[in-house]
MARVO-579964 format. One record per residue (C-alpha): residue in one letter; x, y, z. Coordinates in pm, 1 decimal, always signed. Example, Ala and Ser with C-alpha at 12.3 -4.5 7.8 and 13.67 -1.06 7.14 Angstrom:
<rs>
{code:A, u:+1230.0, v:-450.0, w:+780.0}
{code:S, u:+1367.0, v:-106.0, w:+714.0}
</rs>
This chain:
<rs>
{code:M, u:+7893.8, v:+8812.2, w:+11546.1}
{code:T, u:+7955.6, v:+9020.5, w:+11856.8}
{code:Q, u:+7859.4, v:+9381.2, w:+11813.2}
{code:P, u:+8105.8, v:+9644.4, w:+11937.4}
{code:K, u:+8012.3, v:+9808.8, w:+12264.0}
{code:F, u:+8083.2, v:+10173.5, w:+12315.6}
{code:N, u:+8043.3, v:+10353.9, w:+12643.1}
{code:F, u:+7905.0, v:+10700.5, w:+12600.6}
{code:T, u:+7809.5, v:+10917.9, w:+12895.0}
{code:S, u:+7462.8, v:+11070.4, w:+12891.3}
{code:S, u:+7461.0, v:+11441.7, w:+12826.1}
{code:T, u:+7181.4, v:+11526.6, w:+13069.3}
{code:K, u:+7032.9, v:+11374.1, w:+13378.4}
{code:G, u:+6751.0, v:+11140.6, w:+13292.2}
{code:G, u:+6838.2, v:+11126.7, w:+12923.2}
{code:G, u:+6475.7, v:+11062.2, w:+12820.8}
{code:G, u:+6408.1, v:+11036.9, w:+12452.0}
{code:S, u:+6129.3, v:+11295.3, w:+12463.1}
{code:S, u:+6327.3, v:+11559.1, w:+12651.5}
{code:R, u:+6510.6, v:+11837.0, w:+12472.3}
{code:S, u:+6806.5, v:+12052.8, w:+12554.6}
{code:N, u:+6764.0, v:+12413.6, w:+12660.3}
{code:H, u:+6915.6, v:+12512.4, w:+12328.1}
{code:D, u:+6603.8, v:+12418.9, w:+12130.6}
{code:S, u:+6461.6, v:+12769.0, w:+12166.4}
{code:P, u:+6624.4, v:+13105.0, w:+12237.9}
{code:S, u:+6579.0, v:+13295.9, w:+12558.0}
{code:L, u:+6381.9, v:+13569.6, w:+12380.2}
{code:A, u:+6117.3, v:+13322.5, w:+12269.0}
{code:N, u:+6059.7, v:+13212.3, w:+12628.1}
{code:T, u:+6023.9, v:+13574.1, w:+12740.8}
{code:V, u:+5759.3, v:+13639.5, w:+12477.7}
{code:L, u:+5574.2, v:+13325.0, w:+12579.1}
{code:V, u:+5560.6, v:+13432.8, w:+12944.6}
{code:S, u:+5443.3, v:+13779.0, w:+12840.3}
{code:Q, u:+5158.4, v:+13637.1, w:+12633.9}
{code:I, u:+5042.6, v:+13410.3, w:+12915.6}
{code:N, u:+5048.3, v:+13699.2, w:+13162.7}
{code:K, u:+4841.3, v:+13919.0, w:+12933.1}
{code:T, u:+4584.8, v:+13645.1, w:+12890.4}
{code:S, u:+4551.8, v:+13550.8, w:+13256.1}
{code:G, u:+4611.2, v:+13890.1, w:+13409.6}
{code:A, u:+4883.7, v:+13745.8, w:+13626.8}
{code:D, u:+5169.1, v:+13946.9, w:+13769.7}
{code:P, u:+5458.3, v:+13929.0, w:+13519.4}
{code:S, u:+5705.5, v:+13884.7, w:+13806.2}
{code:A, u:+5518.5, v:+13588.0, w:+13949.0}
{code:T, u:+5609.7, v:+13231.7, w:+13852.2}
{code:P, u:+5311.8, v:+13057.6, w:+13686.3}
{code:Q, u:+5204.2, v:+12723.5, w:+13829.7}
{code:S, u:+5250.9, v:+12561.6, w:+13487.6}
{code:S, u:+5610.9, v:+12676.7, w:+13453.4}
{code:Q, u:+5740.7, v:+12324.7, w:+13502.3}
{code:H, u:+5574.9, v:+12227.4, w:+13173.6}
{code:R, u:+5767.3, v:+12481.8, w:+12971.3}
{code:T, u:+6131.3, v:+12502.0, w:+12867.1}
{code:P, u:+6309.1, v:+12741.1, w:+13106.7}
{code:P, u:+6489.5, v:+13046.0, w:+12968.6}
{code:L, u:+6823.7, v:+12968.7, w:+12806.9}
{code:Q, u:+7129.4, v:+13043.1, w:+13018.0}
{code:P, u:+7410.2, v:+13034.6, w:+12761.9}
{code:R, u:+7701.4, v:+12957.3, w:+12992.8}
{code:E, u:+7516.7, v:+12766.2, w:+13264.7}
{code:R, u:+7526.9, v:+12446.7, w:+13064.5}
{code:T, u:+7486.5, v:+12118.1, w:+13245.2}
{code:P, u:+7819.5, v:+11931.7, w:+13222.5}
{code:I, u:+7782.3, v:+11634.8, w:+12991.7}
{code:G, u:+7814.9, v:+11346.3, w:+13231.3}
{code:G, u:+8040.6, v:+11570.5, w:+13438.7}
{code:K, u:+8311.5, v:+11571.8, w:+13175.1}
{code:T, u:+8210.8, v:+11802.5, w:+12892.4}
{code:A, u:+8564.4, v:+11896.8, w:+12796.9}
{code:A, u:+8710.8, v:+11556.3, w:+12879.7}
{code:D, u:+8494.5, v:+11354.6, w:+12641.7}
{code:G, u:+8406.2, v:+11541.4, w:+12325.0}
{code:M, u:+8211.1, v:+11244.4, w:+12186.7}
{code:S, u:+7939.1, v:+11321.0, w:+12440.8}
{code:L, u:+7846.9, v:+11618.2, w:+12225.3}
{code:I, u:+7716.7, v:+11375.0, w:+11966.0}
{code:R, u:+7470.9, v:+11233.0, w:+12217.3}
{code:E, u:+7356.6, v:+11581.5, w:+12316.4}
{code:S, u:+7315.2, v:+11674.1, w:+11950.5}
{code:L, u:+7096.2, v:+11367.3, w:+11891.7}
{code:Q, u:+6895.6, v:+11441.3, w:+12203.6}
{code:N, u:+6828.6, v:+11793.9, w:+12079.1}
{code:K, u:+6668.4, v:+11639.9, w:+11771.0}
{code:G, u:+6429.6, v:+11439.0, w:+11986.2}
{code:I, u:+6600.9, v:+11104.1, w:+11921.9}
{code:S, u:+6506.3, v:+10843.5, w:+12180.9}
{code:A, u:+6764.5, v:+10707.4, w:+12421.1}
{code:R, u:+6756.9, v:+10363.5, w:+12258.8}
{code:A, u:+6799.6, v:+10509.5, w:+11910.4}
{code:Q, u:+7087.0, v:+10723.1, w:+12037.6}
{code:E, u:+7271.4, v:+10412.4, w:+12153.1}
{code:L, u:+7231.6, v:+10249.3, w:+11814.0}
{code:I, u:+7334.7, v:+10558.6, w:+11619.6}
{code:L, u:+7641.0, v:+10608.0, w:+11836.7}
{code:Q, u:+7754.6, v:+10257.7, w:+11745.3}
{code:S, u:+7780.0, v:+10364.8, w:+11380.9}
{code:W, u:+8115.0, v:+10524.7, w:+11465.4}
{code:R, u:+8377.7, v:+10255.2, w:+11497.8}
{code:E, u:+8646.9, v:+10263.9, w:+11761.5}
{code:G, u:+8912.8, v:+10415.4, w:+11536.2}
{code:T, u:+8678.3, v:+10688.9, w:+11414.4}
{code:Q, u:+8573.6, v:+10769.2, w:+11770.9}
{code:K, u:+8935.8, v:+10807.0, w:+11869.3}
{code:Q, u:+8998.4, v:+11052.0, w:+11584.7}
{code:Y, u:+8679.5, v:+11250.8, w:+11640.1}
{code:R, u:+8720.7, v:+11273.0, w:+12016.4}
{code:T, u:+9039.7, v:+11476.7, w:+11984.0}
{code:Y, u:+8879.6, v:+11748.7, w:+11773.2}
{code:L, u:+8548.7, v:+11752.1, w:+11961.2}
{code:Q, u:+8735.8, v:+11805.5, w:+12286.3}
{code:R, u:+8922.2, v:+12098.9, w:+12132.4}
{code:W, u:+8597.7, v:+12235.0, w:+11988.7}
{code:T, u:+8431.7, v:+12217.3, w:+12332.5}
{code:T, u:+8720.2, v:+12409.5, w:+12486.9}
{code:F, u:+8718.6, v:+12663.4, w:+12202.7}
{code:S, u:+8344.0, v:+12728.2, w:+12221.8}
{code:S, u:+8353.6, v:+12751.8, w:+12599.9}
{code:G, u:+8623.3, v:+13016.6, w:+12583.3}
{code:R, u:+8415.0, v:+13217.6, w:+12337.7}
{code:N, u:+8085.6, v:+13175.8, w:+12523.3}
{code:T, u:+7946.5, v:+12994.1, w:+12215.9}
{code:D, u:+7693.9, v:+12712.4, w:+12198.1}
{code:P, u:+7902.0, v:+12414.1, w:+12072.0}
{code:I, u:+7600.0, v:+12260.4, w:+11897.6}
{code:Q, u:+7443.4, v:+12567.4, w:+11734.6}
{code:P, u:+7728.5, v:+12809.4, w:+11660.2}
{code:A, u:+7758.2, v:+13067.7, w:+11386.2}
{code:I, u:+7952.4, v:+12957.3, w:+11079.9}
{code:S, u:+8208.4, v:+13226.9, w:+11157.4}
{code:E, u:+8290.7, v:+13049.8, w:+11484.8}
{code:V, u:+8347.6, v:+12722.9, w:+11299.1}
{code:I, u:+8581.8, v:+12893.4, w:+11052.0}
{code:D, u:+8772.1, v:+13059.4, w:+11336.9}
{code:F, u:+8811.5, v:+12721.3, w:+11507.4}
{code:L, u:+8946.3, v:+12559.7, w:+11191.4}
{code:T, u:+9180.2, v:+12857.3, w:+11148.7}
{code:E, u:+9309.8, v:+12802.3, w:+11502.1}
{code:L, u:+9381.0, v:+12437.7, w:+11417.1}
{code:F, u:+9559.3, v:+12543.9, w:+11099.7}
{code:D, u:+9771.2, v:+12798.2, w:+11289.8}
{code:S, u:+9868.1, v:+12525.2, w:+11536.9}
{code:G, u:+10039.6, v:+12342.6, w:+11248.7}
{code:L, u:+9777.4, v:+12092.6, w:+11132.9}
{code:G, u:+9753.2, v:+12007.8, w:+10764.4}
{code:Y, u:+9477.2, v:+11924.6, w:+10521.2}
{code:S, u:+9418.2, v:+11565.2, w:+10631.8}
{code:S, u:+9381.1, v:+11656.6, w:+11000.7}
{code:L, u:+9154.0, v:+11951.4, w:+10928.7}
{code:N, u:+8939.2, v:+11736.4, w:+10704.4}
{code:T, u:+8895.0, v:+11493.9, w:+10995.1}
{code:A, u:+8802.5, v:+11786.8, w:+11220.2}
{code:R, u:+8542.0, v:+11894.6, w:+10964.8}
{code:C, u:+8385.6, v:+11547.0, w:+10968.3}
{code:A, u:+8382.0, v:+11543.0, w:+11349.0}
{code:L, u:+8206.8, v:+11880.1, w:+11367.1}
{code:S, u:+7953.5, v:+11770.0, w:+11104.3}
{code:S, u:+7835.8, v:+11496.0, w:+11339.4}
{code:V, u:+7747.2, v:+11751.4, w:+11608.2}
{code:I, u:+7677.1, v:+12100.8, w:+11479.4}
{code:H, u:+7340.0, v:+12231.4, w:+11355.8}
{code:L, u:+7382.6, v:+12540.6, w:+11139.7}
{code:D, u:+7101.7, v:+12793.5, w:+11097.1}
{code:D, u:+7069.5, v:+12725.6, w:+10723.0}
{code:N, u:+7028.7, v:+12349.0, w:+10780.4}
{code:K, u:+7364.3, v:+12277.6, w:+10616.2}
{code:T, u:+7618.5, v:+12049.3, w:+10775.4}
{code:V, u:+7965.0, v:+12178.6, w:+10848.3}
{code:G, u:+8104.8, v:+11943.8, w:+10584.9}
{code:S, u:+7882.0, v:+12076.8, w:+10307.0}
{code:H, u:+7892.9, v:+12447.2, w:+10388.4}
{code:P, u:+8047.1, v:+12647.9, w:+10098.8}
{code:L, u:+8270.0, v:+12855.6, w:+10326.7}
{code:V, u:+8410.4, v:+12546.9, w:+10496.7}
{code:N, u:+8476.9, v:+12381.1, w:+10161.2}
{code:R, u:+8649.7, v:+12694.8, w:+10037.5}
{code:F, u:+8856.8, v:+12709.2, w:+10356.9}
{code:L, u:+8970.5, v:+12347.2, w:+10313.7}
{code:K, u:+9076.3, v:+12420.6, w:+9956.1}
{code:A, u:+9291.7, v:+12703.6, w:+10086.5}
{code:V, u:+9444.8, v:+12469.0, w:+10344.7}
{code:F, u:+9528.6, v:+12215.1, w:+10074.8}
{code:N, u:+9695.5, v:+12483.8, w:+9864.4}
{code:N, u:+9907.1, v:+12588.7, w:+10162.9}
{code:R, u:+9976.4, v:+12244.3, w:+10310.9}
{code:P, u:+9889.2, v:+11974.5, w:+10057.4}
{code:S, u:+9832.6, v:+11620.7, w:+10175.7}
{code:I, u:+10098.3, v:+11397.0, w:+10022.5}
{code:P, u:+10131.7, v:+11017.3, w:+10045.3}
{code:R, u:+10346.1, v:+10879.4, w:+10326.6}
{code:Y, u:+10555.8, v:+10680.1, w:+10078.7}
{code:Q, u:+10668.1, v:+10771.8, w:+9728.8}
{code:S, u:+10805.9, v:+10420.7, w:+9680.7}
{code:V, u:+10799.8, v:+10101.1, w:+9883.9}
{code:W, u:+11049.0, v:+9833.3, w:+9984.3}
{code:D, u:+11094.2, v:+9511.7, w:+9791.1}
{code:P, u:+10949.2, v:+9203.3, w:+9969.5}
{code:T, u:+11241.4, v:+9002.5, w:+9828.6}
{code:S, u:+11469.5, v:+9145.1, w:+10099.2}
{code:V, u:+11237.4, v:+9022.4, w:+10374.9}
{code:L, u:+11191.3, v:+8679.6, w:+10213.3}
{code:T, u:+11567.9, v:+8644.9, w:+10186.8}
{code:Y, u:+11594.2, v:+8709.2, w:+10560.3}
{code:L, u:+11315.9, v:+8459.7, w:+10640.8}
{code:Q, u:+11503.6, v:+8192.9, w:+10445.4}
{code:T, u:+11781.8, v:+8211.9, w:+10706.1}
{code:F, u:+11554.2, v:+8094.2, w:+10988.4}
{code:P, u:+11620.4, v:+7746.3, w:+11135.6}
{code:P, u:+11431.9, v:+7447.3, w:+10989.9}
{code:L, u:+11080.1, v:+7400.8, w:+11123.1}
{code:E, u:+11176.7, v:+7095.0, w:+11327.8}
{code:S, u:+11427.2, v:+7299.2, w:+11531.9}
{code:I, u:+11285.4, v:+7652.2, w:+11519.9}
{code:S, u:+11187.0, v:+7830.5, w:+11841.4}
{code:L, u:+10826.1, v:+7935.5, w:+11900.8}
{code:K, u:+10926.9, v:+8302.5, w:+11888.2}
{code:E, u:+11101.0, v:+8263.8, w:+11552.2}
{code:L, u:+10815.2, v:+8053.0, w:+11422.5}
{code:T, u:+10565.0, v:+8318.9, w:+11526.0}
{code:H, u:+10761.4, v:+8603.2, w:+11366.1}
{code:K, u:+10811.2, v:+8407.7, w:+11046.4}
{code:L, u:+10444.6, v:+8315.7, w:+11019.1}
{code:V, u:+10304.8, v:+8662.5, w:+11078.6}
{code:M, u:+10535.9, v:+8819.8, w:+10820.9}
{code:L, u:+10461.7, v:+8552.7, w:+10560.4}
{code:I, u:+10087.8, v:+8599.7, w:+10614.0}
{code:A, u:+10129.7, v:+8976.1, w:+10576.7}
{code:L, u:+10311.8, v:+8932.9, w:+10246.9}
{code:V, u:+10094.8, v:+8664.4, w:+10086.0}
{code:T, u:+9760.8, v:+8825.1, w:+10178.0}
{code:G, u:+9822.3, v:+9200.7, w:+10154.8}
{code:Q, u:+9586.6, v:+9247.3, w:+10450.2}
{code:R, u:+9596.4, v:+9470.4, w:+10758.2}
{code:C, u:+9721.3, v:+9382.7, w:+11106.1}
{code:Q, u:+9358.5, v:+9410.2, w:+11211.6}
{code:S, u:+9276.7, v:+9104.9, w:+10999.4}
{code:F, u:+9569.5, v:+8904.7, w:+11139.8}
{code:H, u:+9452.5, v:+8985.1, w:+11491.1}
{code:L, u:+9103.0, v:+8850.9, w:+11408.9}
{code:M, u:+9217.2, v:+8524.9, w:+11246.6}
{code:D, u:+9046.5, v:+8242.5, w:+11435.0}
{code:I, u:+9109.5, v:+7870.7, w:+11407.8}
{code:T, u:+8733.4, v:+7807.6, w:+11430.6}
{code:S, u:+8700.3, v:+7991.0, w:+11097.5}
{code:M, u:+8991.5, v:+7806.1, w:+10935.9}
{code:Q, u:+8955.8, v:+7565.5, w:+10646.0}
{code:K, u:+9246.7, v:+7336.3, w:+10558.0}
{code:N, u:+9280.8, v:+7208.6, w:+10203.2}
{code:T, u:+9551.8, v:+7008.3, w:+10032.2}
{code:D, u:+9713.8, v:+7314.4, w:+9878.4}
{code:H, u:+9601.0, v:+7608.0, w:+10092.5}
{code:Y, u:+9451.7, v:+7730.5, w:+10417.7}
{code:K, u:+9154.4, v:+7964.9, w:+10417.5}
{code:F, u:+9054.4, v:+8197.3, w:+10702.3}
{code:I, u:+8722.3, v:+8381.3, w:+10694.1}
{code:I, u:+8716.5, v:+8699.1, w:+10904.5}
{code:K, u:+8369.8, v:+8714.5, w:+11059.6}
{code:D, u:+8432.1, v:+9023.4, w:+11272.9}
{code:I, u:+8387.7, v:+9378.9, w:+11150.0}
{code:V, u:+8701.6, v:+9519.9, w:+10988.9}
{code:K, u:+8776.5, v:+9853.3, w:+10826.3}
{code:Q, u:+8667.2, v:+9731.5, w:+10483.6}
{code:S, u:+8336.2, v:+9590.2, w:+10612.3}
{code:A, u:+8026.6, v:+9740.2, w:+10454.3}
{code:P, u:+7669.2, v:+9635.7, w:+10379.1}
{code:G, u:+7656.0, v:+9396.4, w:+10087.8}
{code:R, u:+8029.9, v:+9328.8, w:+10088.8}
{code:N, u:+8156.5, v:+8974.0, w:+10132.1}
{code:L, u:+8346.3, v:+8874.2, w:+10443.2}
{code:P, u:+8725.7, v:+8900.5, w:+10399.5}
{code:E, u:+8899.3, v:+8573.9, w:+10313.7}
{code:L, u:+9267.9, v:+8513.1, w:+10375.2}
{code:I, u:+9414.7, v:+8248.2, w:+10145.1}
{code:L, u:+9748.6, v:+8099.8, w:+10251.6}
{code:P, u:+9878.0, v:+7885.4, w:+9963.3}
{code:A, u:+10134.1, v:+7609.2, w:+9970.3}
{code:F, u:+10466.0, v:+7692.6, w:+9801.7}
{code:P, u:+10649.0, v:+7363.7, w:+9744.8}
{code:A, u:+10914.4, v:+7536.2, w:+9533.4}
{code:D, u:+11079.8, v:+7667.3, w:+9852.2}
{code:G, u:+10971.4, v:+7523.7, w:+10186.1}
{code:R, u:+11171.0, v:+7789.4, w:+10370.0}
{code:V, u:+10909.0, v:+8051.8, w:+10280.9}
{code:C, u:+10605.9, v:+7824.2, w:+10245.2}
{code:V, u:+10336.6, v:+7984.0, w:+10459.8}
{code:Y, u:+10130.6, v:+7663.8, w:+10440.7}
{code:S, u:+10407.8, v:+7458.3, w:+10604.2}
{code:V, u:+10488.3, v:+7727.2, w:+10860.8}
{code:L, u:+10123.1, v:+7758.9, w:+10961.7}
{code:S, u:+10084.5, v:+7381.5, w:+10995.9}
{code:E, u:+10384.8, v:+7372.6, w:+11228.0}
{code:Y, u:+10257.1, v:+7671.6, w:+11426.0}
{code:I, u:+9915.9, v:+7513.2, w:+11483.7}
{code:K, u:+10080.8, v:+7191.8, w:+11600.3}
{code:C, u:+10319.5, v:+7370.6, w:+11839.2}
{code:T, u:+10057.2, v:+7599.9, w:+11993.7}
{code:A, u:+9779.6, v:+7339.5, w:+12031.0}
{code:P, u:+9887.7, v:+7227.6, w:+12381.8}
{code:L, u:+9948.2, v:+7588.9, w:+12492.2}
{code:R, u:+9638.5, v:+7780.5, w:+12386.3}
{code:G, u:+9382.8, v:+7609.1, w:+12610.1}
{code:G, u:+9043.6, v:+7740.9, w:+12503.1}
{code:D, u:+9182.1, v:+8040.6, w:+12312.6}
{code:T, u:+9081.6, v:+8017.2, w:+11947.2}
{code:R, u:+9256.5, v:+8324.2, w:+11806.7}
{code:L, u:+9533.4, v:+8209.3, w:+11576.2}
{code:F, u:+9810.7, v:+8422.0, w:+11721.9}
{code:I, u:+9896.9, v:+8375.4, w:+12087.1}
{code:S, u:+10195.0, v:+8501.3, w:+12284.5}
{code:F, u:+10508.8, v:+8287.6, w:+12276.4}
{code:V, u:+10559.5, v:+8332.3, w:+12651.5}
{code:K, u:+10335.5, v:+8239.3, w:+12941.1}
{code:P, u:+10041.4, v:+8260.7, w:+12984.3}
{code:Y, u:+10016.5, v:+8205.9, w:+12603.9}
{code:Q, u:+9708.3, v:+8420.2, w:+12556.5}
{code:A, u:+9571.4, v:+8581.0, w:+12240.7}
{code:V, u:+9770.1, v:+8892.8, w:+12152.9}
{code:S, u:+9655.4, v:+9240.2, w:+12056.8}
{code:R, u:+9675.6, v:+9402.9, w:+11716.0}
{code:D, u:+9957.7, v:+9624.5, w:+11846.0}
{code:T, u:+10162.0, v:+9319.7, w:+11942.9}
{code:I, u:+10124.5, v:+9173.4, w:+11595.3}
{code:S, u:+10230.8, v:+9506.4, w:+11447.4}
{code:R, u:+10538.3, v:+9503.5, w:+11671.7}
{code:W, u:+10629.0, v:+9152.8, w:+11555.9}
{code:I, u:+10617.2, v:+9265.5, w:+11193.1}
{code:K, u:+10829.3, v:+9567.4, w:+11277.2}
{code:N, u:+11093.0, v:+9345.6, w:+11442.1}
{code:V, u:+11120.4, v:+9132.5, w:+11128.1}
{code:M, u:+11145.9, v:+9443.8, w:+10909.3}
{code:I, u:+11430.6, v:+9577.8, w:+11122.5}
{code:K, u:+11627.1, v:+9253.8, w:+11101.7}
{code:A, u:+11564.5, v:+9236.4, w:+10727.4}
{code:G, u:+11721.8, v:+9579.3, w:+10683.4}
{code:I, u:+11403.8, v:+9781.5, w:+10619.3}
{code:D, u:+11419.9, v:+10141.3, w:+10743.5}
{code:V, u:+11137.8, v:+10146.8, w:+11000.2}
{code:E, u:+11188.1, v:+10519.8, w:+11052.2}
{code:V, u:+11040.0, v:+10558.6, w:+10705.0}
{code:F, u:+10827.6, v:+10245.5, w:+10662.2}
{code:K, u:+10572.8, v:+10140.0, w:+10922.1}
{code:P, u:+10440.6, v:+9783.3, w:+10967.3}
{code:H, u:+10134.2, v:+9875.4, w:+10762.1}
{code:S, u:+10366.4, v:+9921.4, w:+10462.9}
{code:T, u:+10359.6, v:+9543.0, w:+10413.5}
{code:R, u:+10019.1, v:+9600.2, w:+10250.5}
{code:A, u:+10165.9, v:+9832.8, w:+9989.8}
{code:A, u:+10483.7, v:+9626.9, w:+9946.3}
{code:S, u:+10304.6, v:+9300.0, w:+9873.8}
{code:T, u:+10031.0, v:+9439.2, w:+9648.4}
{code:S, u:+10276.0, v:+9658.2, w:+9455.9}
{code:K, u:+10506.1, v:+9360.5, w:+9403.6}
{code:A, u:+10214.7, v:+9151.2, w:+9278.5}
{code:N, u:+10115.4, v:+9428.2, w:+9038.4}
{code:A, u:+10473.5, v:+9457.9, w:+8912.3}
{code:C, u:+10469.9, v:+9082.5, w:+8848.2}
{code:Q, u:+10163.6, v:+9122.8, w:+8623.3}
{code:V, u:+9914.5, v:+8965.6, w:+8864.9}
{code:P, u:+9564.0, v:+9057.9, w:+8738.7}
{code:I, u:+9418.9, v:+9357.0, w:+8920.0}
{code:D, u:+9100.3, v:+9171.2, w:+9016.8}
{code:V, u:+9310.6, v:+8906.9, w:+9194.0}
{code:I, u:+9498.2, v:+9176.6, w:+9388.3}
{code:L, u:+9175.7, v:+9350.7, w:+9487.2}
{code:K, u:+9015.7, v:+9028.8, w:+9610.3}
{code:A, u:+9322.6, v:+8927.9, w:+9811.4}
{code:A, u:+9346.0, v:+9267.6, w:+9983.3}
{code:S, u:+8964.6, v:+9302.5, w:+10024.5}
{code:W, u:+8933.9, v:+9616.1, w:+9813.4}
{code:K, u:+8604.6, v:+9676.4, w:+9639.0}
{code:G, u:+8755.5, v:+9880.4, w:+9355.6}
{code:D, u:+9098.2, v:+9966.7, w:+9223.1}
{code:C, u:+9075.8, v:+10335.4, w:+9319.4}
{code:T, u:+9211.3, v:+10282.1, w:+9672.8}
{code:F, u:+9491.6, v:+10056.9, w:+9549.7}
{code:R, u:+9607.5, v:+10288.4, w:+9274.1}
{code:K, u:+9577.8, v:+10603.6, w:+9484.1}
{code:F, u:+9733.5, v:+10491.6, w:+9812.1}
{code:Y, u:+9909.0, v:+10155.2, w:+9780.0}
{code:N, u:+10045.2, v:+10098.4, w:+9430.8}
{code:K, u:+10400.5, v:+10230.0, w:+9462.1}
{code:P, u:+10717.4, v:+10172.9, w:+9261.5}
{code:I, u:+10949.2, v:+9919.2, w:+9423.6}
{code:E, u:+11262.3, v:+10090.0, w:+9557.8}
{code:D, u:+11501.3, v:+9848.6, w:+9385.1}
{code:N, u:+11324.2, v:+9901.8, w:+9054.6}
{code:V, u:+11359.3, v:+10278.6, w:+9092.1}
{code:S, u:+11733.0, v:+10252.3, w:+9150.2}
{code:R, u:+11766.0, v:+9999.6, w:+8866.6}
{code:F, u:+11634.8, v:+10260.6, w:+8624.3}
{code:G, u:+11913.6, v:+10502.6, w:+8715.3}
{code:Q, u:+12174.8, v:+10226.6, w:+8703.2}
{code:A, u:+12056.3, v:+10128.1, w:+8357.5}
{code:V, u:+12085.5, v:+10485.4, w:+8232.8}
{code:L, u:+12432.6, v:+10529.1, w:+8381.4}
{code:G, u:+12538.5, v:+10192.9, w:+8240.5}
{code:T, u:+12502.8, v:+10322.0, w:+7887.4}
{code:S, u:+12811.5, v:+10537.3, w:+7941.4}
{code:I, u:+13041.5, v:+10235.5, w:+7911.3}
{code:Y, u:+12938.3, v:+10198.9, w:+7551.2}
{code:V, u:+13011.5, v:+10560.5, w:+7455.1}
</rs>
């Protein structure tokens, strides 16, 4: 499996594992050291000792070396500098930096950039600040309109960089925890959806597509990606990583094993499996039949590309996760789903909630969606189906005809 490669710019010239930043010791400590050496040797205090190159020079708080020339532009570089301050070797730094996946880096970078700008404006060391500076920074984010979820992400980003005097991380400091509780009380984090759309409306639309023998490649592609989204309950990330080299065809289902790292990947957790079952009861929405036709139609077009989904226009190359998300959105629009409210990722909640409403065992739902436990499903994805919500009110109102 190919490991993700991240490009991080070195925080100092040389970047040796044994070197340390000037922030390891305060300026006062260096002054005392020089004074002691002068008293011992009888040297002139104003003279520069010959061994000065072997000692850490006095700290100049605002004469910091730009991190790769872009301190404010790339906040993630602070993480490298923080590791270097701890004496971590250059090779170990590279490995540790790869523990943050691309999506996490993107989230952290925003807040680390703002923290770098904030600390620079206050003449504060961004790696070893006072806790009061951290609280003031979080307050500034709050005053800019951010809510609990965003500030919690900022707290995690700062925890990866900052060394507090009491050896606590930013995330575990009592004042920071108390501050986040206050933020939640003022701007609570609420779920994006209170209910979710019924997959039946999308399936009804897919049933109107032309027969497989006369369907266009574009329609075939859109139909397949939406059916896969509904019958698996997986993320667009998983659809993007589906590969025909990891496909197993059986008489009643296809199986895809996702061998790349996905959001749910963790040590000791099985690789995600996408099961696409045959549905002979209605061939119009049978993902097994649609996939078989798609593989046959794209075989002469894909060349050496083994990703399942390729573009339906030249040069017929593998598509990005964003393209797949856009395809799902297009189907939702044509099926009458309000995409101003529901995003393409809502297919995950719609399908799993529908399965739960149909009394599918919870362990089957969790396995299909690659959830380790039911906490995530029940907290974020299990929503009442919109039609069922309205049916309750209709049923109550219907009793009036019998009065």
